[in-house]
Steps between C-alpha positions, in 0.01 A plus 500: 500500500789716378475858624573617143176329386298690753291803403451784746246784529581807708208736590579864585253772602668839478393665828768759570603591149843332477594281802280202422575489126869572570532183713288287261688616191842432651390161624342399169802602299735311737293180495506503117861602443671306781269197544352455156143519638211548254323787666194713448464829694148635551497875572196726547675834429720503191537880508682502833698193382622694197667758723754249623508298176469724195459202266153431640212581265220612736235418233612143440297221657800263460867565421838337561787699649833335603335157474214589739145472359325811630117485509255775591294398798162672466136460578446392138747209518321172411656262746325203342738535203815527715713190552579448866873425554686283749602782736297810589645789697260741668737791560490768768146477638321487167201263457489257211162518313242254630438343153871431471505350845214261408693394192802430723290273722349322203839379363583131545830608652437821677769770464739604772349824629750735667406818690814722458475732794638847575851536636517502881765462768246413774589181686170322438575494123749217550234280657254555218736475203419198286184400691191380318164673535207273400233696320155459657295509181735322258704180512822700479793589728670838480857519631643811662840614372657791683795706372720590790839570649580161657572145389159390637319710235496516121788754480512802271497549124853504367603411145810287453686768314398795716808523732743473204316772309502726805872445557586565134297823507653621822847419371462693174498880517405513125180297558410730793563810294289371212218421741497844660528673159198302383306652795623849408747532790824584327712620794390221735848481661458842664246380753617374837180294539276357229158405631212316335168597664224246427230535766135550571397862564633620835392773735861576605644522146533878513722478807723240338542697179576812706765306685657386173490857358706622801748214486871587508559250222327499158215244473329353194152367557333293223121455532297269279169635360198442721333636811821592679638687191170696490543585862858625431358722221244650744767574756733662242264655245761743369711209365450345159470141626405279211617155388627657175711779651854496368690561828420470868344809657699663778358631825761585755748212507240254374467395141160342414434276202155349416528193284246282323436153623773266383517145367599278795867444386549878490345547842755243632775715351357810668523329841858391428597849384360686805652526850163491679177337377156584641278215405137410566276196508642162394666489161737792552609400848611158369707664223647738757630205696690366195640846424672487844484876542344692788121483474197635683181293465153655511280201571146497365285705740214334683228633730581557872872471405481122475789526251737607783478148646615359167771763473632419853507129406720586204726726704552234761630258231688758306678670796567204726868472407570871470710704746266664755552853365419395141187322628380816677559728203320273252206436733455872552506570126263220412249575777503871414445441130218249567314692764493839328750650745760746374786304350713814487565467877687171458639553149846624607548192719408284206748675267784455748465119496450444125832318450422265787149438360638418157757264648235321708258479206750311293518233774120508541426438137749212499320351796164529325642330185566190711126455539463431125301714264115502489468359149733207558334426836162503333614256235640266767170520691308405186741216416460353851122518480492321168735232629279442804191490282 
Protein backbone atom coordinates (compact mmCIF):
# COMPACT_ATOMS: atom_id res chain seq x y z
CA UNK A 1 0.00 0.00 0.00
CA UNK A 2 1.32 3.46 -0.90
CA UNK A 3 1.73 5.68 2.14
CA UNK A 4 -0.07 8.44 0.20
CA UNK A 5 -3.18 6.24 0.01
CA UNK A 6 -3.23 5.78 3.77
CA UNK A 7 -5.63 7.81 5.92
CA UNK A 8 -4.65 8.84 9.44
CA UNK A 9 -6.58 9.93 12.54
CA UNK A 10 -4.83 11.84 15.34
CA UNK A 11 -6.59 12.16 18.71
CA UNK A 12 -5.68 15.04 21.02
CA UNK A 13 -7.10 15.76 24.48
CA UNK A 14 -6.13 19.29 25.54
CA UNK A 15 -4.98 18.75 29.12
CA UNK A 16 -2.61 21.62 29.83
CA UNK A 17 -4.09 24.30 27.60
CA UNK A 18 -1.48 24.44 24.82
CA UNK A 19 1.28 21.81 24.98
CA UNK A 20 -0.77 18.85 23.78
CA UNK A 21 -2.52 20.66 20.97
CA UNK A 22 0.71 22.45 20.07
CA UNK A 23 2.45 19.13 19.40
CA UNK A 24 -0.52 17.57 17.60
CA UNK A 25 -1.13 20.61 15.39
CA UNK A 26 2.51 20.85 14.32
CA UNK A 27 2.66 17.11 13.64
CA UNK A 28 -0.61 17.08 11.68
CA UNK A 29 0.41 20.03 9.49
CA UNK A 30 3.78 18.49 8.76
CA UNK A 31 2.34 15.08 7.87
CA UNK A 32 -0.04 16.73 5.41
CA UNK A 33 2.34 19.28 3.87
CA UNK A 34 5.54 17.24 3.69
CA UNK A 35 4.24 13.68 3.34
CA UNK A 36 0.92 14.17 1.55
CA UNK A 37 -0.97 12.26 4.26
CA UNK A 38 -4.78 12.48 4.37
CA UNK A 39 -5.27 13.33 8.01
CA UNK A 40 -8.10 14.03 10.44
CA UNK A 41 -7.31 15.68 13.78
CA UNK A 42 -9.77 15.07 16.64
CA UNK A 43 -9.58 17.78 19.32
CA UNK A 44 -11.71 18.12 22.46
CA UNK A 45 -11.01 21.84 23.12
CA UNK A 46 -11.24 24.12 20.10
CA UNK A 47 -11.18 27.29 22.23
CA UNK A 48 -7.64 26.58 23.46
CA UNK A 49 -6.71 25.47 19.94
CA UNK A 50 -7.81 28.84 18.54
CA UNK A 51 -5.25 30.67 20.71
CA UNK A 52 -2.35 29.13 18.77
CA UNK A 53 -4.23 28.92 15.46
CA UNK A 54 -6.52 31.94 14.99
CA UNK A 55 -8.19 30.40 11.90
CA UNK A 56 -9.93 27.79 14.09
CA UNK A 57 -13.68 28.24 14.45
CA UNK A 58 -14.41 26.98 18.00
CA UNK A 59 -18.07 26.35 17.08
CA UNK A 60 -17.43 24.21 14.02
CA UNK A 61 -17.79 20.45 14.33
CA UNK A 62 -15.63 19.98 11.23
CA UNK A 63 -13.31 22.36 9.37
CA UNK A 64 -10.26 22.19 7.13
CA UNK A 65 -7.17 24.31 7.86
CA UNK A 66 -3.91 23.94 5.95
CA UNK A 67 -5.13 20.64 4.53
CA UNK A 68 -5.89 19.12 7.94
CA UNK A 69 -9.48 18.04 8.62
CA UNK A 70 -10.17 19.22 12.19
CA UNK A 71 -13.06 17.52 14.02
CA UNK A 72 -14.54 18.30 17.40
CA UNK A 73 -14.15 15.33 19.74
CA UNK A 74 -17.07 15.49 22.14
CA UNK A 75 -19.38 13.30 24.20
CA UNK A 76 -22.01 13.79 21.48
CA UNK A 77 -19.83 12.38 18.68
CA UNK A 78 -21.57 9.42 17.03
CA UNK A 79 -18.64 7.09 16.43
CA UNK A 80 -20.85 4.63 14.50
CA UNK A 81 -20.92 7.19 11.67
CA UNK A 82 -17.15 7.78 11.67
CA UNK A 83 -15.03 5.96 9.11
CA UNK A 84 -12.06 4.30 10.78
CA UNK A 85 -8.80 5.02 8.89
CA UNK A 86 -5.64 2.98 8.29
CA UNK A 87 -3.51 4.63 11.00
CA UNK A 88 -4.71 5.89 14.38
CA UNK A 89 -2.49 8.00 16.65
CA UNK A 90 -3.44 8.24 20.31
CA UNK A 91 -1.41 11.27 21.31
CA UNK A 92 0.09 12.22 24.65
CA UNK A 93 -1.75 9.98 27.10
CA UNK A 94 -5.24 10.58 25.79
CA UNK A 95 -7.66 7.63 25.50
CA UNK A 96 -9.47 6.86 22.26
CA UNK A 97 -13.24 6.41 22.88
CA UNK A 98 -14.30 2.80 23.46
CA UNK A 99 -16.88 2.76 20.62
CA UNK A 100 -14.15 3.88 18.22
CA UNK A 101 -11.80 1.17 19.51
CA UNK A 102 -14.47 -1.51 18.89
CA UNK A 103 -14.90 -0.23 15.34
CA UNK A 104 -11.12 -0.50 14.88
CA UNK A 105 -11.18 -4.13 16.03
CA UNK A 106 -14.13 -4.93 13.73
CA UNK A 107 -12.33 -3.93 10.52
CA UNK A 108 -11.20 -6.72 8.21
CA UNK A 109 -7.74 -5.15 8.20
CA UNK A 110 -7.25 -3.57 11.60
CA UNK A 111 -5.63 -0.11 11.64
CA UNK A 112 -2.13 0.53 12.86
CA UNK A 113 -2.62 1.95 16.35
CA UNK A 114 0.22 4.16 17.60
CA UNK A 115 0.53 5.52 21.12
CA UNK A 116 2.52 8.75 20.67
CA UNK A 117 4.09 9.25 24.08
CA UNK A 118 5.40 12.30 25.90
CA UNK A 119 8.95 13.47 25.31
CA UNK A 120 11.50 11.91 27.67
CA UNK A 121 15.26 11.56 27.92
CA UNK A 122 15.12 8.64 30.38
CA UNK A 123 17.20 5.64 29.23
CA UNK A 124 14.31 3.13 29.42
CA UNK A 125 12.52 4.96 26.58
CA UNK A 126 14.92 3.54 23.99
CA UNK A 127 14.02 -0.02 25.00
CA UNK A 128 10.28 0.61 24.73
CA UNK A 129 10.23 2.67 21.53
CA UNK A 130 8.42 0.84 18.74
CA UNK A 131 7.25 -2.07 20.92
CA UNK A 132 3.79 -3.57 20.52
CA UNK A 133 1.33 -3.70 23.41
CA UNK A 134 -1.42 -6.33 22.85
CA UNK A 135 -4.75 -5.06 24.14
CA UNK A 136 -6.39 -7.52 26.58
CA UNK A 137 -10.02 -6.93 25.58
CA UNK A 138 -9.64 -6.33 21.83
CA UNK A 139 -7.79 -8.10 19.02
CA UNK A 140 -5.53 -5.10 18.53
CA UNK A 141 -1.91 -4.14 19.08
CA UNK A 142 -0.91 -0.67 20.16
CA UNK A 143 2.64 0.44 19.34
CA UNK A 144 4.62 2.79 21.56
CA UNK A 145 6.31 5.68 19.77
CA UNK A 146 8.56 7.89 21.89
CA UNK A 147 9.87 11.31 20.86
CA UNK A 148 13.39 11.70 22.15
CA UNK A 149 16.91 13.03 21.92
CA UNK A 150 18.72 9.96 20.55
CA UNK A 151 18.74 7.91 17.36
CA UNK A 152 17.05 5.03 19.20
CA UNK A 153 13.87 7.11 19.67
CA UNK A 154 11.42 8.85 17.34
CA UNK A 155 13.33 12.13 17.33
CA UNK A 156 11.81 15.61 17.61
CA UNK A 157 9.35 17.56 15.48
CA UNK A 158 11.25 19.65 12.94
CA UNK A 159 9.85 20.88 9.64
CA UNK A 160 12.06 20.66 6.55
CA UNK A 161 12.15 24.41 6.05
CA UNK A 162 12.60 25.44 9.69
CA UNK A 163 16.39 25.89 9.81
CA UNK A 164 16.42 27.91 6.58
CA UNK A 165 13.62 30.18 7.85
CA UNK A 166 15.46 30.71 11.14
CA UNK A 167 18.73 31.56 9.41
CA UNK A 168 16.99 33.96 7.02
CA UNK A 169 15.29 35.72 9.95
CA UNK A 170 18.48 35.95 11.99
CA UNK A 171 20.37 37.29 8.99
CA UNK A 172 17.87 40.05 8.21
CA UNK A 173 17.72 43.06 10.56
CA UNK A 174 14.63 44.34 8.73
CA UNK A 175 12.67 41.16 9.45
CA UNK A 176 13.66 41.37 13.11
CA UNK A 177 12.67 45.03 13.34
CA UNK A 178 9.28 44.34 11.75
CA UNK A 179 8.71 41.50 14.20
CA UNK A 180 9.50 43.59 17.28
CA UNK A 181 7.44 46.53 15.98
CA UNK A 182 4.49 44.18 15.54
CA UNK A 183 4.80 43.35 19.25
CA UNK A 184 4.93 47.03 20.16
CA UNK A 185 8.65 47.05 21.00
CA UNK A 186 10.02 49.85 18.82
CA UNK A 187 13.45 50.41 20.37
CA UNK A 188 14.26 46.72 20.76
CA UNK A 189 17.95 47.32 20.01
CA UNK A 190 18.51 49.22 23.28
CA UNK A 191 18.19 46.08 25.44
CA UNK A 192 21.32 44.10 26.29
CA UNK A 193 19.23 40.96 26.87
CA UNK A 194 15.86 40.07 25.38
CA UNK A 195 14.12 37.30 27.31
CA UNK A 196 10.96 35.33 26.54
CA UNK A 197 9.39 34.04 29.76
CA UNK A 198 6.93 31.19 29.17
CA UNK A 199 6.52 29.19 32.36
CA UNK A 200 4.15 27.80 34.93
CA UNK A 201 3.54 29.99 37.97
CA UNK A 202 6.62 30.09 40.16
CA UNK A 203 7.13 30.85 43.85
CA UNK A 204 10.51 32.50 43.19
CA UNK A 205 9.37 34.75 40.35
CA UNK A 206 9.49 37.88 42.53
CA UNK A 207 13.19 37.32 43.30
CA UNK A 208 14.00 36.83 39.63
CA UNK A 209 12.15 39.98 38.56
CA UNK A 210 13.89 41.92 41.32
CA UNK A 211 17.25 40.64 40.07
CA UNK A 212 16.44 41.81 36.55
CA UNK A 213 15.27 45.22 37.80
CA UNK A 214 18.65 45.71 39.46
CA UNK A 215 20.63 44.55 36.43
CA UNK A 216 23.49 46.75 35.24
CA UNK A 217 22.32 46.18 31.65
CA UNK A 218 18.81 46.92 30.33
CA UNK A 219 16.64 43.79 30.00
CA UNK A 220 13.45 43.23 28.00
CA UNK A 221 11.19 40.45 29.26
CA UNK A 222 8.28 39.29 27.08
CA UNK A 223 5.59 37.24 28.86
CA UNK A 224 2.72 35.48 27.02
CA UNK A 225 -0.75 35.81 28.53
CA UNK A 226 -1.61 33.14 31.09
CA UNK A 227 -1.04 32.19 34.71
CA UNK A 228 2.50 33.54 34.84
CA UNK A 229 1.47 36.87 33.31
CA UNK A 230 -1.22 37.16 35.99
CA UNK A 231 1.40 36.47 38.64
CA UNK A 232 3.59 39.24 37.19
CA UNK A 233 0.63 41.63 37.41
CA UNK A 234 0.09 40.74 41.07
CA UNK A 235 3.75 41.32 41.87
CA UNK A 236 3.82 44.69 40.07
CA UNK A 237 0.28 46.06 40.49
CA UNK A 238 1.29 49.66 39.80
CA UNK A 239 2.25 48.81 36.22
CA UNK A 240 -0.21 48.78 33.33
CA UNK A 241 0.56 45.25 32.15
CA UNK A 242 -1.89 44.30 29.42
CA UNK A 243 -1.50 42.51 26.10
CA UNK A 244 -2.66 45.69 24.34
CA UNK A 245 -0.22 48.14 25.95
CA UNK A 246 1.66 50.18 23.38
CA UNK A 247 5.15 50.04 24.88
CA UNK A 248 6.90 47.88 27.49
CA UNK A 249 6.51 49.02 31.10
CA UNK A 250 9.74 49.99 32.86
CA UNK A 251 10.61 49.06 36.43
CA UNK A 252 14.21 49.70 37.31
CA UNK A 253 16.33 48.40 34.43
CA UNK A 254 13.68 45.88 33.40
CA UNK A 255 11.17 46.45 30.59
CA UNK A 256 8.13 44.14 30.79
CA UNK A 257 5.83 43.35 27.90
CA UNK A 258 2.75 41.10 28.13
CA UNK A 259 1.79 39.65 24.75
CA UNK A 260 -1.20 37.62 23.57
CA UNK A 261 -0.71 34.00 22.60
CA UNK A 262 0.81 33.78 19.15
CA UNK A 263 0.29 31.56 16.13
CA UNK A 264 3.02 28.94 16.18
CA UNK A 265 5.15 30.49 13.38
CA UNK A 266 5.27 33.78 15.30
CA UNK A 267 6.26 32.01 18.51
CA UNK A 268 9.19 30.48 16.65
CA UNK A 269 10.26 33.97 15.62
CA UNK A 270 10.03 35.15 19.22
CA UNK A 271 12.43 32.39 20.27
CA UNK A 272 14.81 33.31 17.43
CA UNK A 273 14.65 37.02 18.30
CA UNK A 274 15.40 36.62 22.03
CA UNK A 275 18.74 35.96 23.69
CA UNK A 276 17.31 33.72 26.42
CA UNK A 277 14.14 31.63 26.27
CA UNK A 278 12.34 30.28 29.32
CA UNK A 279 10.16 27.43 28.09
CA UNK A 280 7.85 24.94 29.70
CA UNK A 281 6.36 21.52 29.06
CA UNK A 282 7.01 19.88 25.70
CA UNK A 283 6.12 21.92 22.62
CA UNK A 284 8.08 25.05 23.53
CA UNK A 285 11.20 23.17 24.66
CA UNK A 286 11.42 21.46 21.26
CA UNK A 287 11.16 24.82 19.49
CA UNK A 288 13.80 26.27 21.82
CA UNK A 289 16.21 23.56 20.69
CA UNK A 290 15.81 24.59 17.06
CA UNK A 291 16.20 28.28 17.94
CA UNK A 292 19.71 27.42 19.19
CA UNK A 293 19.63 30.20 21.79
CA UNK A 294 20.17 29.83 25.52
CA UNK A 295 17.07 28.25 27.08
CA UNK A 296 15.84 27.26 30.53
CA UNK A 297 13.29 24.44 30.64
CA UNK A 298 10.61 24.22 33.29
CA UNK A 299 9.55 20.59 33.05
CA UNK A 300 5.94 19.67 33.87
CA UNK A 301 5.69 19.43 37.66
CA UNK A 302 4.77 16.13 39.28
CA UNK A 303 4.05 15.07 42.84
CA UNK A 304 6.97 14.28 45.16
CA UNK A 305 9.26 16.01 42.63
CA UNK A 306 9.19 13.00 40.28
CA UNK A 307 9.82 15.46 37.46
CA UNK A 308 13.36 16.08 38.77
CA UNK A 309 14.34 12.54 37.70
CA UNK A 310 13.19 13.31 34.15
CA UNK A 311 14.97 16.64 34.22
CA UNK A 312 18.24 15.05 35.37
CA UNK A 313 17.98 12.48 32.56
CA UNK A 314 17.71 15.34 30.06
CA UNK A 315 20.60 17.25 31.63
CA UNK A 316 22.79 14.16 31.47
CA UNK A 317 22.26 13.94 27.70
CA UNK A 318 22.33 17.68 27.06
CA UNK A 319 25.43 18.45 29.13
CA UNK A 320 27.59 15.38 28.49
CA UNK A 321 29.85 17.08 25.92
CA UNK A 322 29.98 20.49 27.60
CA UNK A 323 33.01 21.95 29.37
CA UNK A 324 32.76 21.22 33.09
CA UNK A 325 32.13 24.85 34.09
CA UNK A 326 29.28 25.18 31.60
CA UNK A 327 27.75 21.94 32.86
CA UNK A 328 27.77 23.17 36.43
CA UNK A 329 26.20 26.54 35.62
CA UNK A 330 23.41 25.01 33.54
CA UNK A 331 22.64 22.30 36.06
CA UNK A 332 22.43 24.89 38.85
CA UNK A 333 20.04 27.07 36.82
CA UNK A 334 17.81 24.19 35.75
CA UNK A 335 17.58 22.60 39.18
CA UNK A 336 16.88 25.95 40.82
CA UNK A 337 14.09 26.83 38.39
CA UNK A 338 12.50 23.36 38.65
CA UNK A 339 12.68 22.98 42.42
CA UNK A 340 11.31 26.42 43.34
CA UNK A 341 14.71 27.62 44.59
CA UNK A 342 15.80 31.24 44.01
CA UNK A 343 17.12 31.48 40.47
CA UNK A 344 18.54 34.93 41.19
CA UNK A 345 21.39 33.30 43.14
CA UNK A 346 22.77 31.62 39.99
CA UNK A 347 21.59 34.15 37.38
CA UNK A 348 24.84 36.11 37.11
CA UNK A 349 26.82 32.92 36.50
CA UNK A 350 24.35 32.05 33.73
CA UNK A 351 24.65 35.46 32.07
CA UNK A 352 28.45 35.22 32.03
CA UNK A 353 28.43 32.06 29.91
CA UNK A 354 25.67 33.01 27.43
CA UNK A 355 28.03 33.13 24.42
CA UNK A 356 29.36 29.66 25.25
CA UNK A 357 25.82 28.31 25.68
CA UNK A 358 24.72 29.70 22.31
CA UNK A 359 27.79 28.22 20.63
CA UNK A 360 27.16 24.83 22.21
CA UNK A 361 23.44 24.89 21.36
CA UNK A 362 24.21 25.31 17.65
CA UNK A 363 26.20 22.07 17.79
CA UNK A 364 23.54 20.39 19.96
CA UNK A 365 20.69 21.12 17.56
CA UNK A 366 22.79 19.88 14.64
CA UNK A 367 23.37 16.64 16.55
CA UNK A 368 19.63 16.28 17.20
CA UNK A 369 18.85 16.80 13.52
CA UNK A 370 20.88 13.69 12.69
CA UNK A 371 18.23 11.61 14.48
CA UNK A 372 15.65 12.52 11.84
CA UNK A 373 12.46 14.41 12.59
CA UNK A 374 9.48 12.89 14.37
CA UNK A 375 7.03 13.14 11.44
CA UNK A 376 9.38 11.47 8.96
CA UNK A 377 10.28 8.77 11.48
CA UNK A 378 6.58 8.10 12.07
CA UNK A 379 5.97 7.77 8.33
CA UNK A 380 8.87 5.33 8.01
CA UNK A 381 7.52 3.32 10.96
CA UNK A 382 4.09 3.09 9.30
CA UNK A 383 5.58 2.16 5.92
CA UNK A 384 7.60 -0.66 7.49
CA UNK A 385 4.56 -2.04 9.33
CA UNK A 386 2.48 -2.09 6.15
CA UNK A 387 5.29 -3.82 4.23
CA UNK A 388 5.52 -6.49 6.94
CA UNK A 389 1.74 -6.91 6.97
